[in-house]
Backbone bond lengths (Angstrom), bond angles and torsions (degrees), N, CA, C in turn:
res aa  C-N    CA-C-N  psi(-1)  N-CA   C-N-CA  omega(-1)  CA-C   N-CA-C  phi
1 M - - - 1.455 - - 1.527 110.66 -
2 K 1.322 115.85 -53.34 1.455 119.42 -177.92 1.536 111.64 -64.08
3 L 1.343 115.72 -37.41 1.450 120.06 179.04 1.548 110.90 -62.87
4 E 1.316 116.50 -41.29 1.454 120.51 179.34 1.540 110.12 -65.38
5 A 1.327 116.65 -41.16 1.472 119.35 179.21 1.509 111.58 -63.58
6 V 1.337 115.54 -39.46 1.474 120.17 179.09 1.498 110.52 -67.47
7 E 1.337 117.65 -40.41 1.470 120.91 177.06 1.502 111.95 -63.00
8 V 1.323 118.02 -41.60 1.466 122.10 177.31 1.547 109.74 -62.38
9 K 1.317 115.30 -44.93 1.472 119.71 178.84 1.531 111.19 -61.71
10 L 1.346 116.23 -42.46 1.481 121.10 177.90 1.504 111.53 -62.70
11 H 1.338 117.03 -41.13 1.468 121.00 177.16 1.531 110.48 -61.99
12 D 1.347 116.74 -44.13 1.464 120.53 177.94 1.518 111.97 -61.66
13 L 1.313 116.84 -42.19 1.468 120.49 179.76 1.520 110.69 -64.95
14 R 1.338 117.36 -41.60 1.478 118.99 178.28 1.520 111.19 -65.48
15 S 1.331 116.40 -38.95 1.460 120.83 178.48 1.548 109.97 -64.02
16 N 1.316 116.71 -44.32 1.471 120.96 177.97 1.515 112.13 -63.01
17 T 1.342 116.23 -40.44 1.469 120.59 179.22 1.515 110.66 -64.73
18 A 1.326 117.52 -41.15 1.480 120.91 178.56 1.534 109.12 -64.33
19 T 1.322 117.15 -42.59 1.473 119.93 179.25 1.524 110.93 -62.92
20 L 1.324 116.76 -45.27 1.463 119.83 179.48 1.532 111.15 -62.90
21 G 1.326 115.77 -38.06 1.478 119.54 177.48 1.508 112.26 -62.33
22 K 1.320 117.26 -42.28 1.468 121.79 178.27 1.527 110.07 -64.74
23 E 1.331 117.61 -42.29 1.461 121.60 179.24 1.537 111.03 -64.82
24 A 1.338 115.83 -39.63 1.460 119.27 179.63 1.539 110.28 -66.98
25 A 1.312 117.57 -40.97 1.482 120.74 178.70 1.514 110.06 -64.00
26 A 1.339 117.17 -41.26 1.480 119.54 177.99 1.530 112.00 -64.29
27 S 1.332 115.20 -40.16 1.490 119.19 179.57 1.511 110.12 -65.80
28 M 1.329 118.46 -42.03 1.471 120.85 178.81 1.524 110.57 -63.89
29 A 1.319 117.62 -37.25 1.465 119.68 178.94 1.532 110.64 -65.46
30 V 1.342 116.37 -39.70 1.462 119.39 177.53 1.526 111.08 -63.70
31 V 1.339 116.83 -43.49 1.478 120.48 179.70 1.517 109.14 -62.79
32 E 1.328 116.68 -43.41 1.480 119.13 -179.11 1.539 110.96 -62.14
33 T 1.308 116.92 -41.12 1.444 121.00 178.40 1.526 110.93 -63.55
34 Q 1.338 116.82 -43.63 1.473 118.91 178.57 1.505 111.05 -64.47
35 Q 1.321 117.79 -38.68 1.474 121.41 179.33 1.518 110.33 -65.06
36 Q 1.309 118.59 -42.26 1.456 121.76 178.31 1.516 111.34 -64.29
37 R 1.325 116.51 -41.03 1.478 120.39 178.51 1.497 110.46 -64.16
38 F 1.335 117.13 -43.57 1.466 121.31 179.31 1.520 110.49 -63.18
39 T 1.330 117.06 -43.63 1.476 121.17 179.28 1.520 109.94 -61.67
40 L 1.315 118.05 -44.26 1.464 121.53 177.97 1.512 110.97 -60.51
41 Q 1.336 117.66 -44.75 1.461 120.65 179.41 1.517 111.30 -62.93
42 M 1.324 116.75 -38.95 1.490 120.31 178.41 1.527 110.56 -66.02
43 L 1.303 117.69 -43.41 1.456 120.63 178.57 1.526 111.45 -62.89
44 I 1.323 117.52 -42.59 1.455 120.79 178.49 1.514 110.26 -63.97
45 T 1.331 116.97 -43.11 1.458 120.81 178.16 1.526 111.13 -60.89
46 L 1.331 117.11 -45.27 1.443 121.29 178.77 1.515 113.20 -63.80
47 M 1.366 115.55 -39.12 1.457 119.30 177.51 1.502 111.67 -64.06
48 I 1.317 117.37 -45.39 1.462 122.14 178.59 1.528 110.90 -60.90
49 S 1.316 115.43 -42.85 1.459 120.84 178.60 1.532 110.24 -61.25
50 E 1.330 116.35 -43.64 1.478 120.32 -179.71 1.505 110.82 -67.07
51 W 1.345 117.37 -41.06 1.485 120.23 177.46 1.508 109.99 -61.52
52 Q 1.321 117.80 -43.13 1.466 120.19 -179.97 1.540 109.76 -64.40
53 R 1.293 116.24 -39.31 1.483 119.86 179.41 1.511 110.40 -65.54
54 M 1.304 116.75 -40.43 1.487 120.73 -178.77 1.528 111.42 -72.39
55 E 1.343 118.30 -33.99 1.461 121.43 -178.07 1.507 112.71 -83.83
56 A 1.319 117.42 -13.15 1.455 121.31 -179.12 1.544 108.23 -63.04
57 P 1.348 116.49 144.28 1.471 118.17 177.78 1.533 109.11 -61.57
58 S 1.321 113.65 131.63 1.472 117.62 -176.14 1.518 109.80 -98.08
59 D 1.289 114.48 142.16 1.462 122.72 175.38 1.543 107.19 -85.08
60 A 1.320 118.04 137.29 1.471 121.58 -176.05 1.523 111.89 -58.96
61 S 1.322 116.71 -40.91 1.473 118.50 -179.43 1.520 110.35 -71.76
62 F 1.331 116.24 -29.88 1.458 118.71 -179.28 1.523 111.15 -74.51
63 S 1.332 117.17 -37.50 1.457 120.11 -177.76 1.533 112.86 -71.13
64 N 1.327 117.23 -21.94 1.452 119.67 179.15 1.511 113.64 -83.40
65 S 1.296 117.72 -14.79 1.452 120.73 -178.02 1.513 109.96 -113.55
66 M 1.308 116.26 146.72 1.476 120.20 177.01 1.511 108.03 -82.22
67 T 1.315 115.82 142.29 1.467 119.03 176.69 1.527 108.60 -84.09
68 S 1.292 115.32 141.87 1.471 119.31 177.88 1.534 109.31 -88.94
69 C 1.278 116.18 161.26 1.455 121.19 179.31 1.546 107.99 -67.94
70 P 1.353 114.83 145.14 1.467 117.08 175.59 1.516 110.66 -69.06
71 P 1.314 116.18 155.93 1.480 118.74 177.22 1.540 110.52 -61.38
72 Y 1.295 115.54 156.16 1.471 122.31 -179.09 1.537 110.04 -53.93
73 E 1.324 116.67 -43.08 1.459 119.84 -175.42 1.515 112.34 -62.05
74 E 1.345 117.61 -30.29 1.460 120.84 -178.28 1.537 111.84 -78.39
75 T 1.310 118.76 -17.08 1.454 119.41 -176.86 1.520 112.25 -93.09
76 N 1.293 119.05 -10.62 1.466 121.12 179.11 1.544 109.03 -77.61
77 D 1.331 114.83 149.95 1.431 123.34 174.42 1.532 112.05 58.94
78 V 1.322 116.24 47.75 1.465 121.79 177.98 1.530 106.00 -85.52
79 Y 1.319 117.76 139.03 1.446 122.09 177.93 1.542 108.69 -107.42
80 V 1.338 114.73 130.02 1.452 120.74 178.24 1.500 107.18 -121.45
81 S 1.319 117.56 130.88 1.455 120.56 -177.69 1.526 111.06 -88.64
82 H 1.315 117.28 143.64 1.453 123.16 177.63 1.519 108.48 -78.60
83 L 1.321 114.84 153.61 1.465 119.80 174.74 1.529 112.63 -85.29
84 S 1.326 116.72 -28.43 1.457 119.96 -174.67 1.511 114.26 -78.68
85 N 1.346 117.54 -28.05 1.440 119.24 178.30 1.516 108.13 -147.86
86 E 1.297 117.22 -179.69 1.443 121.24 -173.63 1.545 113.91 -91.58
87 S 1.321 116.23 2.92 1.465 118.54 179.71 1.542 109.95 -75.09
88 T 1.291 115.22 159.20 1.474 118.59 178.98 1.536 109.37 -120.00
89 V 1.273 115.83 158.19 1.459 122.70 -179.58 1.517 108.99 -122.57
90 K 1.315 117.79 134.83 1.457 121.54 176.96 1.518 108.77 -86.54
91 I 1.316 114.91 128.35 1.472 120.94 -178.74 1.495 108.94 -124.04
92 C 1.321 117.21 133.98 1.461 121.84 175.11 1.515 108.17 -107.87
93 Y 1.315 116.89 131.74 1.431 122.13 177.29 1.521 110.39 -107.96
94 I 1.287 115.14 147.65 1.480 119.83 171.93 1.499 105.22 -108.80
95 L 1.322 116.38 120.98 1.455 122.09 -175.81 1.503 109.66 -100.19
96 G 1.295 115.94 129.18 1.469 120.60 177.06 1.513 108.22 -128.58
97 E 1.300 117.29 154.87 1.459 121.89 179.71 1.528 108.56 -133.86
98 A 1.342 115.48 130.67 1.463 120.28 178.49 1.525 108.41 -72.90
99 I 1.303 115.98 132.18 1.480 118.96 179.80 1.524 111.43 -112.69
100 Q 1.332 117.71 -4.88 1.455 121.33 176.81 1.533 108.64 -135.11
101 D 1.331 116.92 150.78 1.444 120.50 177.16 1.542 109.44 -70.59
102 F 1.303 114.49 146.02 1.467 120.25 175.38 1.510 108.69 -88.33
103 L 1.299 117.70 123.35 1.448 123.23 -178.99 1.512 108.60 -115.34
104 G 1.309 117.55 82.69 1.470 122.47 -174.26 1.512 112.68 -66.95
105 G 1.335 118.93 -32.58 1.463 121.06 -177.26 1.498 112.50 -72.00
106 Q 1.308 119.84 -15.13 1.445 122.35 -175.05 1.518 113.65 -97.03
107 I 1.328 116.68 2.62 1.446 119.92 -179.93 1.523 109.68 -70.97
108 G 1.289 117.91 131.22 1.449 123.42 177.34 1.504 114.35 84.33
109 K 1.298 119.00 5.37 1.479 121.34 179.07 1.502 110.14 -94.65
């Protein structure tokens, strides 16, 4: 009697584990799809922004000088609009600046 009850309980637990595994896999697939869609929207937004920047009329004095990176404080809390709907997403950037040249050929010497 007890053995049969334990076997039934074990079967139920295995069934529940299989169901939870399927639900977890489906949830991860949904998250991956959402992440890919968001990444694509961000890339498209960045490309459009870059095209607009490149096509904008350039000032002669501006084109001769390189622009410096904005301060860290100016890059926080940037809002980028989605192309698929009118909602906006808050994005935080971490800004870093290289202060030494990278010398790849000298590694290991």
